C-alpha positions in Angstrom: 19.3 1.2 11.8 19.0 0.2 8.6 17.3 -3.3 9.6 14.4 -0.7 11.4 14.6 1.9 8.5 13.7 -0.9 6.6 10.7 -3.1 8.3 9.4 0.4 8.4 8.8 0.8 4.6 7.8 -2.4 4.8 5.1 -2.0 7.1 3.2 1.0 5.4 4.0 -0.6 2.3 1.3 -3.5 3.2 -1.0 -0.5 4.6 -0.8 1.0 2.1 -1.7 -1.9 0.1 -4.7 -2.6 2.6 -6.2 1.2 1.6 -5.8 0.3 -1.8 -7.2 -3.5 -1.8 -9.9 -1.8 0.5 -10.6 0.5 -2.2 -10.5 -1.2 -5.5 -13.7 -3.1 -3.7 -15.6 -0.6 -2.8 -16.0 0.9 -6.7 -16.5 -3.1 -7.7 -18.9 -3.3 -5.3 -20.3 -0.2 -6.3 -20.3 -0.9 -10.6 -21.6 -4.2 -9.6 -24.8 -2.4 -7.6 -25.4 -0.1 -10.1 -25.6 -2.1 -13.2 -27.7 -4.5 -11.1 -30.1 -1.6 -11.3 -29.9 -0.9 -14.5 -29.6 -4.2 -15.4 -33.2 -4.7 -13.7 -35.1 -1.6 -14.3 -34.2 -2.6 -17.8 -35.5 -6.3 -17.6 -38.5 -5.2 -15.4 -39.9 -2.7 -18.9 -39.1 -5.0 -21.5 -40.9 -8.2 -19.5 -43.7 -5.6 -18.5 -44.4 -4.4 -22.1 -44.6 -8.1 -23.4 -47.0 -8.7 -20.7 -48.9 -6.2 -20.8 -49.8 -7.0 -24.9 -51.2 -10.5 -23.5 -55.2 -10.3 -23.0 -56.6 -11.0 -19.6 -58.9 -13.8 -18.8 -61.5 -12.3 -17.3 
């Protein structure tokens, strides 16, 4: 009887750990997407401003 209870608790802990890893991985992915978006916009503005300072060859 004790063995079944131990196995059930181990299985539950493994399942909870899997869910926690999935949540952490999804949060990390969201943070990476936001950071890349913000840095992309700032980089685009930086190079856009410097490109506008050069005369066009027309």
